mmCIF file of the C-alpha atoms, coordinates in Angstrom:
data_MODEL
# 
_entry.id   MODEL 
# 
loop_
_atom_site.group_PDB 
_atom_site.id 
_atom_site.type_symbol 
_atom_site.label_atom_id 
_atom_site.label_alt_id 
_atom_site.label_comp_id 
_atom_site.label_asym_id 
_atom_site.label_entity_id 
_atom_site.label_seq_id 
_atom_site.pdbx_PDB_ins_code 
_atom_site.Cartn_x 
_atom_site.Cartn_y 
_atom_site.Cartn_z 
_atom_site.occupancy 
_atom_site.B_iso_or_equiv 
_atom_site.pdbx_formal_charge 
_atom_site.auth_seq_id 
_atom_site.auth_comp_id 
_atom_site.auth_asym_id 
_atom_site.auth_atom_id 
_atom_site.pdbx_PDB_model_num 
ATOM 1  C CA . MET A 1 1  ? -18.960 49.165 -169.941 1.00 0.00 ? 1  MET A CA 1 
ATOM 2  C CA . SER A 1 2  ? -15.792 49.750 -171.635 1.00 0.00 ? 2  SER A CA 1 
ATOM 3  C CA . ALA A 1 3  ? -12.751 51.043 -170.374 1.00 0.00 ? 3  ALA A CA 1 
ATOM 4  C CA . PRO A 1 4  ? -12.829 53.913 -173.558 1.00 0.00 ? 4  PRO A CA 1 
ATOM 5  C CA . VAL A 1 5  ? -15.991 54.190 -173.229 1.00 0.00 ? 5  VAL A CA 1 
ATOM 6  C CA . GLU A 1 6  ? -15.522 54.970 -169.307 1.00 0.00 ? 6  GLU A CA 1 
ATOM 7  C CA . SER A 1 7  ? -12.279 57.098 -170.184 1.00 0.00 ? 7  SER A CA 1 
ATOM 8  C CA . VAL A 1 8  ? -14.711 59.482 -172.209 1.00 0.00 ? 8  VAL A CA 1 
ATOM 9  C CA . ARG A 1 9  ? -17.638 59.292 -170.105 1.00 0.00 ? 9  ARG A CA 1 
ATOM 10 C CA . ARG A 1 10 ? -15.177 60.229 -166.709 1.00 0.00 ? 10 ARG A CA 1 
ATOM 11 C CA . ARG A 1 11 ? -12.775 62.233 -168.750 1.00 0.00 ? 11 ARG A CA 1 
ATOM 12 C CA . GLU A 1 12 ? -9.561  60.191 -167.363 1.00 0.00 ? 12 GLU A CA 1 
ATOM 13 C CA . VAL A 1 13 ? -7.207  58.458 -169.093 1.00 0.00 ? 13 VAL A CA 1 
ATOM 14 C CA . LEU A 1 14 ? -7.938  54.316 -168.173 1.00 0.00 ? 14 LEU A CA 1 
ATOM 15 C CA . LEU A 1 15 ? -5.472  51.576 -168.819 1.00 0.00 ? 15 LEU A CA 1 
ATOM 16 C CA . LEU A 1 16 ? -6.849  48.457 -170.944 1.00 0.00 ? 16 LEU A CA 1 
ATOM 17 C CA . GLU A 1 17 ? -6.454  45.824 -169.066 1.00 0.00 ? 17 GLU A CA 1 
ATOM 18 C CA . PRO A 1 18 ? -4.448  43.083 -168.349 1.00 0.00 ? 18 PRO A CA 1 
ATOM 19 C CA . LEU A 1 19 ? -1.760  45.117 -169.063 1.00 0.00 ? 19 LEU A CA 1 
ATOM 20 C CA . VAL A 1 20 ? 0.037   43.172 -171.708 1.00 0.00 ? 20 VAL A CA 1 
ATOM 21 C CA . ASN A 1 21 ? 3.054   45.158 -173.423 1.00 0.00 ? 21 ASN A CA 1 
ATOM 22 C CA . TRP A 1 22 ? 3.761   44.521 -169.252 1.00 0.00 ? 22 TRP A CA 1 
ATOM 23 C CA . LYS A 1 23 ? 8.050   45.452 -170.002 1.00 0.00 ? 23 LYS A CA 1 
ATOM 24 C CA . TYR A 1 24 ? 6.552   48.673 -171.456 1.00 0.00 ? 24 TYR A CA 1 
ATOM 25 C CA . ALA A 1 25 ? 4.500   49.645 -168.126 1.00 0.00 ? 25 ALA A CA 1 
ATOM 26 C CA . LEU A 1 26 ? 7.039   53.075 -167.822 1.00 0.00 ? 26 LEU A CA 1 
ATOM 27 C CA . THR A 1 27 ? 6.311   54.194 -171.489 1.00 0.00 ? 27 THR A CA 1 
ATOM 28 C CA . THR A 1 28 ? 2.719   53.139 -170.431 1.00 0.00 ? 28 THR A CA 1 
ATOM 29 C CA . VAL A 1 29 ? 2.782   55.960 -168.179 1.00 0.00 ? 29 VAL A CA 1 
ATOM 30 C CA . GLU A 1 30 ? 4.381   58.497 -169.819 1.00 0.00 ? 30 GLU A CA 1 
ATOM 31 C CA . ARG A 1 31 ? 1.575   57.606 -172.384 1.00 0.00 ? 31 ARG A CA 1 
ATOM 32 C CA . MET A 1 32 ? -1.139  58.124 -170.022 1.00 0.00 ? 32 MET A CA 1 
ATOM 33 C CA . ARG A 1 33 ? 0.260   61.278 -168.933 1.00 0.00 ? 33 ARG A CA 1 
ATOM 34 C CA . ARG A 1 34 ? 0.706   62.833 -173.194 1.00 0.00 ? 34 ARG A CA 1 
ATOM 35 C CA . TYR A 1 35 ? -3.040  61.731 -173.481 1.00 0.00 ? 35 TYR A CA 1 
ATOM 36 C CA . ALA A 1 36 ? -4.267  62.813 -170.951 1.00 0.00 ? 36 ALA A CA 1 
ATOM 37 C CA . ARG A 1 37 ? -2.440  66.582 -171.814 1.00 0.00 ? 37 ARG A CA 1 
ATOM 38 C CA . GLU A 1 38 ? -3.419  66.492 -175.195 1.00 0.00 ? 38 GLU A CA 1 
ATOM 39 C CA . LEU A 1 39 ? -6.970  65.618 -174.564 1.00 0.00 ? 39 LEU A CA 1 
ATOM 40 C CA . GLY A 1 40 ? -7.292  67.454 -171.550 1.00 0.00 ? 40 GLY A CA 1 
ATOM 41 C CA . TYR A 1 41 ? -8.349  65.376 -169.371 1.00 0.00 ? 41 TYR A CA 1 
ATOM 42 C CA . SER A 1 42 ? -7.136  63.749 -166.110 1.00 0.00 ? 42 SER A CA 1 
ATOM 43 C CA . VAL A 1 43 ? -5.075  60.792 -165.324 1.00 0.00 ? 43 VAL A CA 1 
ATOM 44 C CA . ALA A 1 44 ? -6.823  58.396 -162.912 1.00 0.00 ? 44 ALA A CA 1 
ATOM 45 C CA . PRO A 1 45 ? -4.704  57.637 -159.849 1.00 0.00 ? 45 PRO A CA 1 
ATOM 46 C CA . GLU A 1 46 ? -5.083  54.524 -159.415 1.00 0.00 ? 46 GLU A CA 1 
ATOM 47 C CA . GLU A 1 47 ? -5.016  54.098 -163.314 1.00 0.00 ? 47 GLU A CA 1 
ATOM 48 C CA . GLU A 1 48 ? -1.740  54.969 -163.301 1.00 0.00 ? 48 GLU A CA 1 
ATOM 49 C CA . ALA A 1 49 ? -0.599  53.150 -160.033 1.00 0.00 ? 49 ALA A CA 1 
ATOM 50 C CA . LYS A 1 50 ? -1.514  49.957 -161.651 1.00 0.00 ? 50 LYS A CA 1 
ATOM 51 C CA . ALA A 1 51 ? 1.171   50.787 -164.260 1.00 0.00 ? 51 ALA A CA 1 
ATOM 52 C CA . TRP A 1 52 ? 3.839   51.831 -161.357 1.00 0.00 ? 52 TRP A CA 1 
ATOM 53 C CA . CYS A 1 53 ? 3.537   48.331 -159.669 1.00 0.00 ? 53 CYS A CA 1 
ATOM 54 C CA . VAL A 1 54 ? 4.071   46.275 -162.478 1.00 0.00 ? 54 VAL A CA 1 
ATOM 55 C CA . PHE A 1 55 ? 7.725   48.104 -162.290 1.00 0.00 ? 55 PHE A CA 1 
ATOM 56 C CA . HIS A 1 56 ? 8.159   48.092 -158.827 1.00 0.00 ? 56 HIS A CA 1 
ATOM 57 C CA . GLU A 1 57 ? 7.225   44.674 -158.132 1.00 0.00 ? 57 GLU A CA 1 
ATOM 58 C CA . GLN A 1 58 ? 9.938   43.477 -160.584 1.00 0.00 ? 58 GLN A CA 1 
ATOM 59 C CA . PRO A 1 59 ? 13.322  42.220 -159.670 1.00 0.00 ? 59 PRO A CA 1 
ATOM 60 C CA . ASP A 1 60 ? 15.996  44.728 -160.056 1.00 0.00 ? 60 ASP A CA 1 
ATOM 61 C CA . ASN A 1 61 ? 17.642  43.099 -163.166 1.00 0.00 ? 61 ASN A CA 1 
ATOM 62 C CA . VAL A 1 62 ? 14.008  43.383 -164.778 1.00 0.00 ? 62 VAL A CA 1 
ATOM 63 C CA . ARG A 1 63 ? 13.142  46.910 -163.710 1.00 0.00 ? 63 ARG A CA 1 
ATOM 64 C CA . ALA A 1 64 ? 16.878  48.053 -165.523 1.00 0.00 ? 64 ALA A CA 1 
ATOM 65 C CA . GLY A 1 65 ? 15.877  46.746 -168.731 1.00 0.00 ? 65 GLY A CA 1 
ATOM 66 C CA . MET A 1 66 ? 12.238  48.751 -168.343 1.00 0.00 ? 66 MET A CA 1 
ATOM 67 C CA . LEU A 1 67 ? 14.306  51.222 -167.870 1.00 0.00 ? 67 LEU A CA 1 
ATOM 68 C CA . ASP A 1 68 ? 16.305  50.831 -170.690 1.00 0.00 ? 68 ASP A CA 1 
ATOM 69 C CA . ARG A 1 69 ? 13.468  49.726 -173.127 1.00 0.00 ? 69 ARG A CA 1 
ATOM 70 C CA . PHE A 1 70 ? 12.031  53.297 -171.834 1.00 0.00 ? 70 PHE A CA 1 
ATOM 71 C CA . LEU A 1 71 ? 14.749  55.664 -172.604 1.00 0.00 ? 71 LEU A CA 1 
ATOM 72 C CA . ARG A 1 72 ? 14.684  53.616 -176.579 1.00 0.00 ? 72 ARG A CA 1 
ATOM 73 C CA . THR A 1 73 ? 10.789  54.380 -176.876 1.00 0.00 ? 73 THR A CA 1 
ATOM 74 C CA . ALA A 1 74 ? 10.099  57.420 -174.424 1.00 0.00 ? 74 ALA A CA 1 
ATOM 75 C CA . ARG A 1 75 ? 9.506   61.020 -175.704 1.00 0.00 ? 75 ARG A CA 1 
ATOM 76 C CA . GLY A 1 76 ? 10.374  62.416 -172.477 1.00 0.00 ? 76 GLY A CA 1 
ATOM 77 C CA . GLY A 1 77 ? 8.981   65.425 -170.603 1.00 0.00 ? 77 GLY A CA 1 
ATOM 78 C CA . HIS A 1 78 ? 6.101   63.845 -168.751 1.00 0.00 ? 78 HIS A CA 1 
ATOM 79 C CA . GLY A 1 79 ? 8.410   63.221 -165.190 1.00 0.00 ? 79 GLY A CA 1 
ATOM 80 C CA . VAL A 1 80 ? 8.220   59.529 -165.825 1.00 0.00 ? 80 VAL A CA 1 
ATOM 81 C CA . LEU A 1 81 ? 11.932  58.872 -166.118 1.00 0.00 ? 81 LEU A CA 1 
ATOM 82 C CA . GLU A 1 82 ? 13.072  61.139 -163.084 1.00 0.00 ? 82 GLU A CA 1 
ATOM 83 C CA . GLU A 1 83 ? 10.055  59.314 -161.448 1.00 0.00 ? 83 GLU A CA 1 
ATOM 84 C CA . ALA A 1 84 ? 12.192  55.951 -162.389 1.00 0.00 ? 84 ALA A CA 1 
ATOM 85 C CA . ALA A 1 85 ? 15.580  57.033 -161.795 1.00 0.00 ? 85 ALA A CA 1 
ATOM 86 C CA . GLY A 1 86 ? 15.892  55.627 -158.511 1.00 0.00 ? 86 GLY A CA 1 
ATOM 87 C CA . VAL A 1 87 ? 14.723  52.423 -159.473 1.00 0.00 ? 87 VAL A CA 1 
ATOM 88 C CA . GLY A 1 88 ? 16.459  49.370 -161.097 1.00 0.00 ? 88 GLY A CA 1 
ATOM 89 C CA . ARG A 1 89 ? 19.796  50.596 -161.262 1.00 0.00 ? 89 ARG A CA 1 
# 
């Protein structure tokens, strides 16, 4: 079953894989949370964990770049920056 169909069936926000724009993993987490709130869905913990793993597996300099990229693209208010704040800087 495709991720969009499965997402609707489960009422959970699921990732489309592979995560092609991995440099935007933090923005992906923020969007997952925002879409879940807007749709009245939940975020599948294992799906969010996949995006966080992409972030945490990077060298410090790459994580710092990902944080900078997130600051340029984020809407805020979903707790992602707060969770990532101690990593990569």
